[in-house]
N, C-alpha and C positions, 0 to 999 in steps of 0.2 A: 859060924859060917856067915859070910857076908852075902847078902842078896842084892842084886841090882834092882833099884827102884825105878820103874819107868813112869814117866808122868802120864796121867790119864788125860782125857779130853778136858775135864774140868780144870786141871792144873794148867794146861796149855792156855786155856781161855783166861784164866786169872793172870798169867804172865803177860799176855797181850794187853789186858786191861790196865795192868800196872804201867806198861810201856806207853800206852796211849795217855794214861793219866799223867805220867811224868812229862811227856811231850807237850800236853796242854798246859801243864804248870809252867814249863819253860816259855812257851809262847805267851802266856799271860804275864809272866815276869818281864819278858822283852817288851811287850806292849806297854806295860806300866812304866818301864824305864824310858822308852821313847816318848811317852806322853809327858812324863815329868821333865824330860829334857826339852821337848819342843815347846811347851807352854811358855817358859821364860824367854826362849829365843823368839817366839812369835811376838811377844810383847816388846822386845828390844827392836825387832824389825819394824813394828808398827810405829814406835816412837821415832825411829830414824826416818821413816817415810813422812811422818808429820813434820819433823824438823826440815826435811828437804822441801816440803810443800811451802812452809813459811819462807824459807830462803828464796825459792823460785818466785814466789809472789812478790817479795821485796825487790828482786832483780827486775822482774817485769814492770813493776811500778816505777823503778828508777829509769828504765829504758823509755817507758811511756812518757814520764815527765821530761826527760831529756829531749825526746823528739817533739813533744808538745811545746817546749820552751823555745825551740829553734824556729818554729813556724811564724 
């Protein structure tokens, strides 16, 4: 004869702990994925901004020398 096995309070708590554990594992994985993706992107953005700064400085120096030469 088969008997229905009802989960006890201890079993219910273990299931919720597993769910919480799985959720925290997923969040940790997503955080790690974002971190590993954002680090190279931030370096690329920083290099692009540095390049733009150099170009802007050259343009301003060119404009300044042009205006200074006309005086």
